[in-house]
C-alpha positions as CSV (number, residue, x, y, z in Angstrom):
1,M,23.5,20.6,-8.4
2,K,20.9,20.7,-11.2
3,E,17.6,19.8,-9.4
4,I,16.1,16.4,-10.1
5,N,12.3,16.6,-11.0
6,T,11.8,13.2,-12.9
7,V,12.0,9.4,-11.9
8,R,14.8,9.1,-14.8
9,G,16.7,11.3,-13.0
10,I,16.6,9.6,-9.3
11,I,17.5,6.1,-11.1
12,E,20.6,8.0,-12.8
13,R,22.1,9.4,-9.9
14,S,21.4,6.3,-7.7
15,A,23.5,4.4,-10.4
16,E,26.0,7.1,-10.4
17,A,26.2,7.3,-6.5
18,Y,25.6,3.3,-5.4
19,A,27.3,2.1,-8.9
20,N,28.3,-1.4,-7.5
21,R,25.7,-1.7,-4.4
22,T,22.7,-4.2,-4.6
23,A,19.5,-2.8,-5.6
24,F,18.1,-5.4,-6.2
25,V,18.0,-9.1,-4.0
26,L,16.2,-11.8,-6.0
27,K,16.3,-15.3,-4.8
28,N,18.0,-18.1,-7.3
29,S,16.3,-21.9,-8.2
30,D,18.6,-23.5,-5.4
31,N,17.4,-20.7,-2.8
32,S,20.4,-18.9,-2.9
33,E,20.9,-15.1,-3.5
34,A,21.6,-13.0,-6.1
35,A,22.2,-10.2,-6.5
36,V,21.6,-6.6,-9.1
37,S,24.0,-4.2,-8.5
38,Y,22.6,-0.5,-9.3
39,S,24.9,-0.2,-12.4
40,D,23.5,-3.2,-14.0
41,F,19.8,-2.6,-13.3
42,R,20.4,0.9,-14.9
43,T,22.2,-1.0,-17.8
44,D,18.8,-3.0,-18.0
45,V,16.6,0.0,-17.7
46,D,18.4,1.9,-20.4
47,A,18.5,-1.5,-22.6
48,L,14.9,-2.1,-22.5
49,A,13.4,1.6,-22.8
50,L,15.9,1.6,-26.4
51,A,14.0,-1.6,-27.6
52,L,10.3,-0.1,-26.6
53,Y,11.6,3.4,-28.1
54,E,13.4,2.9,-30.6
55,K,13.3,-1.1,-31.8
56,L,8.8,-0.9,-31.2
57,G,8.7,2.8,-32.0
58,L,6.2,3.1,-28.7
59,R,7.1,7.0,-28.5
60,G,4.2,8.4,-26.5
61,R,1.9,5.4,-26.1
62,H,-0.1,3.7,-22.7
63,I,1.9,0.6,-21.4
64,G,0.0,-1.0,-19.5
65,I,2.1,-3.2,-16.4
66,V,0.8,-6.3,-14.6
67,G,1.8,-9.4,-12.7
68,D,3.7,-10.3,-9.6
69,N,6.0,-8.2,-7.5
70,S,9.4,-8.9,-9.0
71,Y,12.6,-7.4,-10.7
72,N,11.0,-7.5,-14.1
73,W,7.7,-5.5,-13.1
74,C,10.0,-2.9,-11.6
75,L,12.7,-3.5,-14.5
76,S,9.3,-2.7,-17.1
77,Y,8.4,0.2,-15.3
78,Y,11.2,2.5,-14.7
79,A,12.1,1.3,-18.4
80,V,8.5,3.1,-19.4
81,L,9.2,6.4,-17.0
82,S,12.6,6.7,-19.0
83,G,11.1,8.0,-22.5
84,D,7.8,9.7,-22.8
85,G,5.3,6.6,-22.9
86,V,2.7,6.4,-19.9
87,A,3.2,3.8,-17.6
88,V,-0.4,2.0,-16.7
89,P,0.1,-0.4,-13.5
90,L,-2.7,-2.6,-13.0
91,D,-3.9,-5.2,-10.9
92,K,-2.8,-8.7,-11.4
93,D,-5.9,-10.0,-9.3
94,N,-8.6,-8.0,-11.0
95,P,-11.0,-10.6,-13.1
96,S,-10.0,-10.6,-17.0
97,E,-12.5,-9.1,-18.3
98,E,-12.2,-5.8,-16.0
99,T,-9.0,-5.8,-16.6
100,A,-9.2,-5.6,-20.4
101,Q,-11.9,-3.0,-19.6
102,L,-9.4,-0.8,-17.5
103,M,-7.2,-1.0,-20.3
104,S,-9.9,0.4,-22.8
105,S,-10.3,3.0,-20.6
106,G,-6.7,3.9,-20.5
107,D,-6.0,3.9,-23.9
108,V,-3.7,0.9,-23.6
109,S,-2.1,-0.2,-26.5
110,V,0.7,-2.0,-25.1
111,L,1.2,-4.7,-22.3
112,I,3.6,-5.7,-20.3
113,C,2.5,-8.9,-18.1
114,D,4.3,-12.0,-16.6
115,G,3.6,-15.4,-18.2
116,K,0.2,-16.3,-15.6
117,S,-1.2,-13.0,-16.3
118,G,-0.1,-13.2,-20.3
119,R,-1.7,-16.7,-21.0
120,R,-4.8,-14.9,-19.1
121,L,-5.5,-11.9,-20.4
122,A,-4.6,-13.1,-24.4
123,E,-7.8,-14.2,-25.0
124,Y,-9.8,-11.2,-23.4
125,T,-7.4,-8.3,-25.4
126,D,-8.2,-6.7,-28.4
127,E,-5.5,-8.3,-31.2
128,S,-4.3,-4.7,-31.5
129,V,-3.0,-4.8,-28.1
130,L,1.1,-5.4,-28.0
131,M,1.8,-7.8,-25.4
132,I,5.2,-8.6,-24.1
133,C,5.7,-11.7,-21.7
134,T,8.6,-11.2,-18.9
135,E,8.8,-14.7,-19.3
136,A,9.9,-17.3,-21.7
137,T,6.8,-18.4,-24.2
138,D,5.6,-20.2,-27.0
139,N,2.4,-18.0,-27.0
140,P,3.1,-16.7,-30.8
141,R,0.6,-13.2,-29.1
142,L,3.5,-12.8,-27.1
143,I,7.0,-10.9,-27.7
144,S,9.4,-12.3,-25.4
145,L,11.1,-9.6,-22.5
146,D,14.3,-11.0,-23.3
147,T,14.4,-10.9,-27.1
148,L,14.0,-6.6,-26.4
149,L,16.4,-6.8,-24.1
150,A,19.2,-8.6,-26.3
151,Y,18.0,-5.7,-28.8
152,G,18.8,-3.3,-26.0
153,Y,22.2,-4.8,-24.9
154,K,23.4,-4.4,-29.0
155,A,22.4,-1.0,-29.1
156,L,24.2,0.0,-25.9
157,A,27.3,-1.8,-27.0
158,E,26.9,0.1,-30.5
159,G,27.1,3.6,-28.6
160,K,23.3,4.2,-28.5
161,S,22.1,5.7,-25.0
162,V,18.9,6.4,-23.4
163,Q,18.3,10.7,-24.0
164,Y,15.0,11.4,-24.4
165,S,13.3,15.1,-23.4
166,I,11.0,14.3,-20.4
167,D,8.2,16.6,-19.4
168,P,8.4,16.6,-15.9
169,D,4.7,17.7,-15.7
170,R,2.9,15.7,-18.3
171,M,1.0,12.7,-17.5
172,A,3.8,9.4,-16.5
173,V,1.9,7.7,-15.0
174,L,-1.7,6.4,-15.5
175,L,-3.6,4.8,-11.8
176,F,-6.9,3.2,-11.6
177,T,-8.1,3.4,-8.1
178,S,-8.8,0.2,-6.2
179,G,-12.7,0.6,-6.3
180,T,-13.5,0.3,-2.4
181,T,-17.3,2.3,-3.9
182,G,-17.4,0.0,-7.1
183,V,-16.4,2.7,-9.4
184,A,-12.5,3.3,-10.6
185,K,-10.9,5.9,-11.6
186,G,-7.9,7.0,-13.9
187,V,-5.4,8.9,-11.9
188,M,-2.9,10.7,-13.8
189,L,0.2,11.5,-12.0
190,S,3.3,13.6,-13.3
191,N,7.0,12.9,-13.1
192,R,7.1,16.3,-10.6
193,N,4.0,14.8,-8.5
194,I,5.8,11.7,-7.9
195,V,9.3,13.0,-7.2
196,S,7.9,15.7,-5.0
197,D,6.4,13.6,-2.8
198,L,9.6,11.2,-2.6
199,K,11.4,14.1,-1.6
200,A,9.1,15.3,0.8
201,V,8.7,11.7,2.6
202,S,12.6,10.9,2.7
203,T,13.2,13.8,4.9
204,N,10.5,12.2,7.3
205,V,11.7,8.7,7.4
206,S,15.3,7.9,7.3
207,I,16.2,5.0,4.6
208,T,20.2,4.2,4.7
209,Y,22.1,2.5,2.1
210,E,21.9,-0.4,4.2
211,D,18.7,-1.0,4.4
212,R,16.9,-4.3,2.7
213,S,13.1,-3.3,2.3
214,L,10.9,-6.7,2.0
215,S,8.1,-5.6,-1.1
216,V,4.8,-7.0,-0.3
217,L,2.2,-5.0,-1.2
218,P,1.7,-5.1,-5.0
219,L,3.6,-2.7,-6.9
220,H,0.5,-1.6,-9.4
221,H,-0.4,0.7,-6.3
222,T,1.3,3.9,-5.9
223,Y,2.4,3.6,-2.1
224,E,4.3,0.4,-2.8
225,A,5.7,2.2,-5.7
226,I,6.7,5.2,-3.8
227,S,8.3,3.3,-1.2
228,Q,10.5,1.1,-3.4
229,L,11.6,4.6,-5.5
230,M,12.7,5.9,-1.7
231,V,15.1,2.7,-1.0
232,L,16.5,3.0,-4.5
233,S,17.1,7.1,-4.0
234,Q,19.0,6.2,-1.1
235,G,21.0,3.4,-2.2
236,G,19.0,0.6,0.0
237,S,18.2,-2.8,-1.5
238,I,14.7,-4.3,-2.6
239,C,14.0,-8.0,-2.2
240,F,10.3,-9.5,-3.2
241,A,8.0,-11.5,-1.1
242,S,6.3,-14.5,-2.7
243,G,3.2,-14.2,-1.2
244,F,1.2,-13.1,1.9
245,R,1.0,-17.3,3.0
246,N,4.9,-17.1,2.6
247,L,5.8,-14.3,4.7
248,T,7.0,-16.2,7.9
249,A,9.5,-18.0,5.2
250,D,10.8,-14.9,3.1
251,F,11.5,-13.1,6.6
252,L,13.8,-15.7,7.4
253,F,15.7,-15.9,4.5
254,Y,15.8,-12.2,3.0
255,R,16.1,-11.0,6.5
256,P,14.7,-7.4,5.7
257,T,15.4,-4.3,7.5
258,V,12.1,-1.9,6.5
259,L,9.2,-3.4,5.7
260,V,6.2,-1.3,4.0
261,C,2.8,-2.7,4.6
262,V,-1.2,-2.0,5.5
263,P,-2.3,-2.3,8.8
264,L,-4.4,-5.7,8.2
265,L,-0.8,-7.2,7.9
266,I,0.7,-5.9,11.1
267,E,-2.4,-6.9,12.8
268,K,-2.3,-10.0,12.0
269,M,1.6,-10.3,12.8
270,G,0.7,-9.0,16.3
271,R,-2.1,-11.5,16.7
272,R,0.5,-14.1,16.0
273,I,3.1,-12.7,18.5
274,D,0.6,-11.8,20.7
275,R,-0.7,-15.8,21.0
276,E,3.1,-16.9,20.8
277,L,3.6,-14.7,24.5
278,E,0.7,-15.7,26.0
279,R,1.8,-19.4,25.2
280,R,5.1,-18.9,26.7
281,G,3.8,-17.1,29.7
282,K,5.3,-14.0,28.4
283,K,2.4,-11.5,28.6
284,G,3.2,-9.9,31.9
285,R,6.5,-9.0,30.4
286,L,5.0,-7.4,27.7
287,R,2.5,-5.5,29.8
288,L,5.4,-4.4,32.0
289,F,7.6,-3.1,29.3
290,S,4.7,-1.0,27.8
291,L,4.7,0.9,30.8
292,V,8.3,2.0,31.0
293,S,8.3,1.7,27.3
294,G,9.5,5.6,26.8
295,I,12.6,5.3,29.1
296,V,13.8,1.6,27.7
297,S,16.3,1.8,24.4
298,E,15.5,0.3,21.7
299,E,18.4,-2.1,21.8
300,G,17.1,-3.0,25.1
301,K,13.5,-3.7,23.7
302,R,15.5,-6.0,20.9
303,K,17.4,-8.1,23.6
304,T,14.3,-8.7,25.4
305,F,12.0,-9.7,22.9
306,A,14.6,-11.4,20.7
307,R,13.0,-14.2,19.7
308,I,10.3,-12.1,18.1
309,H,12.8,-10.4,16.1
310,E,14.6,-13.9,15.2
311,S,11.2,-14.8,13.6
312,L,11.2,-11.7,11.4
313,G,14.9,-12.5,10.1
314,G,16.3,-10.9,13.1
315,R,17.3,-7.5,11.7
316,L,13.7,-5.8,11.2
317,R,14.0,-2.1,12.6
318,K,11.3,-0.2,10.9
319,I,7.5,-0.8,9.7
320,I,5.8,1.8,7.5
321,V,2.2,1.7,7.7
322,G,-0.2,3.1,5.6
323,A,-3.4,2.8,3.3
324,A,-5.6,2.4,5.9
325,A,-6.3,3.0,9.8
326,C,-4.3,0.9,12.1
327,K,-5.1,0.1,15.9
328,S,-3.0,2.4,18.2
329,S,-2.7,-0.6,20.6
330,T,-0.9,-2.5,17.4
331,V,1.5,0.3,17.1
332,E,2.6,0.5,20.4
333,A,2.7,-3.2,21.2
334,F,5.4,-3.2,17.9
335,E,6.8,-0.1,19.5
336,T,7.7,-1.9,22.8
337,Y,9.2,-4.9,20.8
338,G,11.9,-2.4,19.9
339,F,10.6,-1.8,16.2
340,R,10.0,1.7,15.0
341,V,6.5,2.3,13.7
342,I,6.0,5.1,11.1
343,I,2.4,5.2,10.1
344,G,1.4,7.9,7.6
345,Y,-1.6,8.8,5.4
346,G,-2.3,9.5,1.4
347,L,-4.2,8.9,-1.4
348,T,-3.2,7.4,-4.9
349,E,-4.7,11.1,-6.1
350,C,-1.6,12.7,-3.8
351,S,1.4,10.5,-5.3
352,P,0.4,9.3,-2.6
353,I,1.5,10.0,0.9
354,V,0.3,13.6,2.4
355,T,1.0,13.3,6.0
356,C,3.6,11.1,7.8
357,N,4.9,10.4,11.5
358,S,8.3,10.7,11.5
359,D,11.5,9.0,13.4
360,L,11.8,11.5,15.7
361,E,8.1,12.7,16.2
362,R,5.2,10.2,16.0
363,K,2.5,9.5,18.1
364,S,0.6,6.0,17.5
365,D,-3.0,7.0,16.9
366,S,-2.1,9.9,14.7
367,V,-0.9,9.9,10.9
368,G,1.3,12.3,11.2
369,K,2.2,15.8,10.0
370,P,1.8,17.3,6.9
371,L,4.9,16.6,4.4
372,G,6.9,19.7,3.8
373,C,5.2,20.1,0.5
374,A,2.0,19.5,1.4
375,E,-0.7,22.3,2.6
376,V,-3.2,20.4,4.6
377,K,-6.5,21.9,6.2
378,I,-9.5,21.2,7.5
379,T,-13.0,22.1,5.7
380,E,-16.3,22.6,7.2
381,A,-15.4,21.6,10.2
382,D,-17.9,20.5,13.1
383,E,-18.3,21.2,16.6
384,K,-15.6,18.5,17.3
385,G,-13.1,20.2,14.8
386,I,-13.9,17.4,12.5
387,G,-14.1,18.1,8.5
388,E,-13.4,17.0,5.3
389,I,-9.5,17.0,4.8
390,T,-8.0,19.1,1.9
391,V,-4.7,19.1,0.0
392,R,-2.6,21.1,-1.6
393,G,0.8,20.9,-3.0
394,P,2.9,19.9,-6.2
395,M,2.3,16.2,-5.5
396,V,-1.4,16.6,-6.2
397,M,-2.6,14.6,-9.1
398,L,-3.0,16.3,-12.8
399,G,-6.6,15.1,-12.4
400,Y,-8.9,12.2,-13.6
401,Y,-8.1,10.5,-17.5
402,K,-11.0,11.6,-19.5
403,N,-13.2,12.5,-16.9
404,P,-13.4,16.5,-16.2
405,A,-16.9,16.3,-14.5
406,E,-15.2,14.3,-11.5
407,T,-12.0,15.9,-11.7
408,E,-14.0,19.2,-11.0
409,K,-15.6,17.7,-7.8
410,V,-12.6,17.2,-6.5
411,L,-10.1,19.7,-7.8
412,R,-11.6,23.1,-6.3
413,D,-9.4,26.4,-6.3
414,G,-6.1,24.7,-6.2
415,W,-7.3,22.2,-3.3
416,F,-8.0,18.5,-3.6
417,Y,-10.8,17.5,-1.8
418,T,-10.0,13.8,-0.2
419,G,-13.5,12.6,0.6
420,D,-11.8,11.9,4.0
421,L,-12.9,13.3,7.4
422,G,-10.4,14.0,10.5
423,Y,-9.0,16.8,12.8
424,K,-5.9,18.2,13.9
425,D,-4.8,17.9,17.3
426,K,-3.1,21.5,18.7
427,E,0.7,20.1,18.0
428,G,-0.3,20.2,14.7
429,F,-0.9,15.7,14.2
430,Y,-3.8,14.6,12.2
431,Y,-6.3,12.2,12.9
432,I,-8.5,10.1,10.3
433,T,-12.0,9.7,11.6
434,G,-13.6,8.1,8.4
435,R,-14.6,8.5,4.8
436,K,-17.4,11.4,3.8
437,K,-18.9,8.7,1.7
438,N,-19.5,6.0,4.8
439,I,-21.3,8.6,6.8
440,I,-24.8,7.5,8.3
441,V,-27.0,10.3,8.7
442,T,-29.7,9.6,11.0
443,S,-33.1,10.4,10.8
444,G,-32.4,13.3,14.1
445,G,-29.5,14.8,12.2
446,K,-27.0,12.8,13.8
447,N,-23.6,11.8,12.2
448,I,-22.2,8.5,12.6
449,F,-18.7,7.5,11.7
450,P,-18.9,3.7,10.8
451,E,-15.3,3.6,11.2
452,E,-15.6,4.7,15.0
453,I,-18.1,1.8,15.7
454,E,-15.6,-0.6,14.0
455,Y,-12.5,0.5,16.0
456,H,-14.3,-0.4,19.2
457,L,-15.1,-3.4,17.7
458,M,-11.6,-4.4,16.5
459,K,-10.1,-3.8,20.4
460,S,-11.6,-7.7,21.0
461,P,-9.2,-10.3,20.0
462,L,-12.5,-12.4,19.3
463,I,-13.0,-10.2,16.2
464,T,-10.9,-10.6,12.8
465,E,-12.1,-7.8,11.0
466,C,-15.5,-5.9,10.6
467,M,-17.4,-3.7,8.9
468,V,-20.4,-1.4,10.2
469,Y,-23.1,0.1,7.7
470,S,-26.8,1.2,7.9
471,K,-29.5,0.5,4.8
472,N,-32.0,2.9,6.4
473,D,-30.2,5.4,8.0
474,R,-31.6,4.0,11.1
475,D,-30.3,1.1,12.5
476,I,-26.6,0.1,13.0
477,T,-25.9,-3.2,11.4
478,A,-22.2,-5.1,11.8
479,V,-20.9,-7.8,9.8
480,I,-18.1,-9.5,12.1
481,V,-15.7,-12.1,11.1
482,P,-14.9,-13.9,14.1
483,C,-11.8,-15.0,15.6
484,L,-11.4,-18.8,16.0
485,D,-8.3,-19.6,17.1
486,E,-9.0,-17.0,20.1
487,M,-12.5,-18.5,20.4
488,K,-10.5,-21.9,21.0
489,R,-8.1,-20.7,23.6
490,K,-10.9,-18.6,25.1
491,S,-13.2,-22.1,25.4
492,K,-10.1,-24.2,25.8
493,S,-11.2,-26.5,22.9
494,D,-10.4,-27.2,20.1
495,V,-13.7,-26.9,18.4
496,V,-16.3,-24.0,18.7
497,T,-20.0,-24.5,18.1
498,S,-21.8,-21.6,16.2
499,E,-23.8,-21.6,19.6
500,Q,-20.3,-20.7,21.5
501,T,-19.9,-18.1,18.6
502,E,-22.9,-16.5,19.0
503,L,-22.3,-15.8,22.6
504,Y,-19.0,-14.9,22.4
505,I,-19.8,-11.8,20.0
506,S,-22.9,-10.8,21.8
507,A,-21.0,-10.3,24.7
508,V,-18.4,-8.0,22.4
509,V,-21.4,-6.3,20.5
510,K,-22.9,-5.7,24.4
511,T,-19.6,-3.8,25.8
512,V,-19.1,-1.7,22.9
513,N,-23.0,-0.4,23.1
514,K,-22.0,0.3,26.6
515,K,-19.6,2.6,25.2
516,L,-21.7,4.3,22.6
517,P,-24.3,6.9,23.0
518,P,-28.0,5.1,22.1
519,Y,-27.8,6.3,18.3
520,K,-24.8,4.5,17.7
521,R,-25.5,1.5,18.9
522,I,-25.5,-1.8,16.9
523,K,-28.8,-2.7,16.6
524,D,-28.1,-6.0,14.4
525,Y,-25.3,-8.0,13.3
526,V,-24.0,-10.7,10.8
527,I,-21.7,-13.0,11.8
528,S,-19.7,-14.1,8.6
529,E,-17.4,-17.2,8.2
530,K,-15.6,-15.8,5.5
531,E,-12.9,-13.0,5.4
532,L,-14.7,-9.7,3.9
533,E,-13.9,-9.1,0.0
534,K,-11.1,-6.2,0.0
535,T,-9.1,-4.2,-2.6
536,S,-5.4,-5.5,-3.7
537,T,-4.0,-3.4,-0.5
538,R,-6.9,-4.8,1.9
539,K,-9.4,-2.1,2.3
540,I,-13.2,-3.8,2.6
541,K,-15.2,-3.1,-0.3
542,R,-17.9,-1.6,1.3
543,H,-20.2,-1.5,-1.2
544,R,-20.3,-5.3,-1.8
545,H,-21.4,-5.7,1.5
546,I,-23.3,-2.9,1.7
547,N,-25.4,-4.6,-1.4
548,G,-25.6,-8.0,-0.6
549,G,-22.0,-9.2,-1.5
550,D,-21.5,-11.1,1.5
């Protein structure tokens, strides 16, 4: 069998292997399900590819895609990758001015957008940019996607086919990093990068044609994109969440078996479940099962915690978590409930997954072992074995777009220097301790990892989220968002005063400080009533808060 090394090849193989199976599950206006088969999906992709590359003549062009997660977003992405264009996924939540700037930086001359994004961006984009709308529109700037599909269907009926030569090693996708430090760089990925990572992670995490994945994370992020491609490569189906606020309804409607998410989401789910167990007096059962978890089958756990499973649709079996560090206590709790939780680590620059736990071998506090395609090593390790994580393999990016200086900083002698700090245990499992850029170096030469202190703070149910930093490399400061619901329960009152909040948080800080050596102790803290500003993948934008953005 010919080796597949392009995303287009994955779609073609799946269409042949799973022709009549459901690739996408959509929700109709009457709240009924609509199914798109693999065969129909390939037809739609071919039709749009022919329209883009033949009718509009967009060969070699950089084509932006922006909008809510949807079938049309996926259709557009795979149609662009079916030719020699470059897909440029963009964050729908970015301010219009920022999106326009990224389009200019990425040489985007065509933009595929949903109606909301199209109306917003029409006045911010240059008139020379061709805009294609995935919804019906009367805006003269926007070409209707349906019009292009009609052309493509006609061309297919006349015997035309998508037969473009795709170089697996040229840039196929241009992704802008999320900007936790305030600077977005354009990451260039090839087809070979993406497919190499896909094949490797598929050996660690089992997805079958019976699985249904709920798409929650933004599709412009490569973590969600590779997860969806993994589902499609195995004949599973994908459905789209209508937003974080409507997740409960989406779980009950779609009844997914797989959820790909970031730590913030699973931790919020965990807190909600914890409150419900406490309300029903079932916390003792959780503690008991956590002690015997290793000898109770997943089926036994699912029966014991049936209500939790029913609240998530009744079929959810696997939760795949990445993009940031996750509390081991949260992972262990969900494993006790009977869910299989897979933690991984990666970066956009690595397509994105580098290390991953597996179905057969996993640790709740580790990000797993390197994928089969990846070489990973710790460089410049300290006395504790902590150093910078460096990676080599076919999934490492081509470089940063039009930015050779930044590329040379991170790609050296064939190795990608991630900027993440971590260590490896004797069994080969990796652990992330923080970001190199976030390290606080005291005047006495001591290194402090903010993430370590944040980890201790987040053990308290009284804290929703926090961020630790130091402006002067001396005094450790924490920005803390309290969990008011937990405080209400603790105080047995529907109202929590600012004085009570101060007392609760002060007690938590004192408890944490007792566990830390003097130079790591929190000297000051700020209580924030509002959620900390984050990227679309729910990472805190540290630079905004450190520089007075809070």
